[in-house]
N, C-alpha and C positions, 0 to 999 in steps of 0.2 A: 241332485247332482251339481247343477249348475250353480244352485245358491251356496253350495257348500264350498264350492271355486270361490266366490265371490266374496264368502265370508272369511276364508282364511287369507284371500289377495289382500282385504281391509283390513286385518290383523296383523299382516305382515307390514305393510304400507303404514300403519299407525304407529308400530313398534317401532320403527325406522325413523320416522317424524320425533319421535319422542327423543329417539336416542341423538338427534340431530338437535332439537332442542336443548338437550340438560347438557350437550357439549359447549354448545353456543354460551346455555346460561351460567356454565362454570367457568369460562372464560372471562366472563364481568363481574365475578365476585375479585374481593380485593387481592387474594390469592394467587388469583388467575393472572389478572393486572401484573401482578408481581413478579409472577414466573414470567411473562412475558416480556414484560420491562428488563429482566435480569440476562432473559436469553437476548433480547435485541443489545442490549451493552457489551453481551459478550462477543457477539457479534463480529461487532464495531468493533473493540479493542483488537480483536483479532484483523481486523483489514486494515487497519491501521498500522501494526506490526508489520503485517504483509508489504505494506507499501512504503513504510520506513528502510524494509530490508531487501524491495527493488531497488529505492532510489539511492542509497550507500553502493549496492551493486553496481548499477548504473555509473554513480561518482568515480569510484575505483578502475572503472572502465574506462572511464572518458580521461581520468587522469595520468592511466598510463599510455594512453594513446597522445595525449598533449607530452606528457615527458619524451616518449618514442620520436615525436615530430620535433620539439625544439632542442634535444641532443642534452637534456637534463643529464639523463641516466650515462652519460660518457664519463670515459674516466679520467681523471685532470692530467693536465700536462705535467711532464716534470719543469722543474726550477729553470734547469739550464736552459730548455728547448723556447723558453718564452722570450719575445725582443718587447722591452717597453719603447715607445716613441721616444724620441730625442729630445724633443719640447711637447711638452704637456702646456696645452691651453692656461692659462690665467683661470684662477674661481669665479665663477658668475659669467665669464666672456664666452661666447659661441662661437662656431667654424664661422658663422656668416658674416659675423661684427667683424673678419679680420679683413 
């Protein structure tokens, strides 16, 4: 009975080892390598696309923050409410030069 148990155990382990080695050998064939390469490139393309989407979303949020902080989204004043200075500096002159 013990010998039969060990014989069955050896056959089971041998079958598992052969299956694993067959899978490993299949991955080393040209078709297996091409499949692995294609899967890797597909994953890389998805990761790059996700990264680009994240960057665009973060840029849009930051642009909204900057616009709100600088008041660029505020409505323009009416023509009559804007007062221009009486004397504009000459072109190329700075206030420090006066």
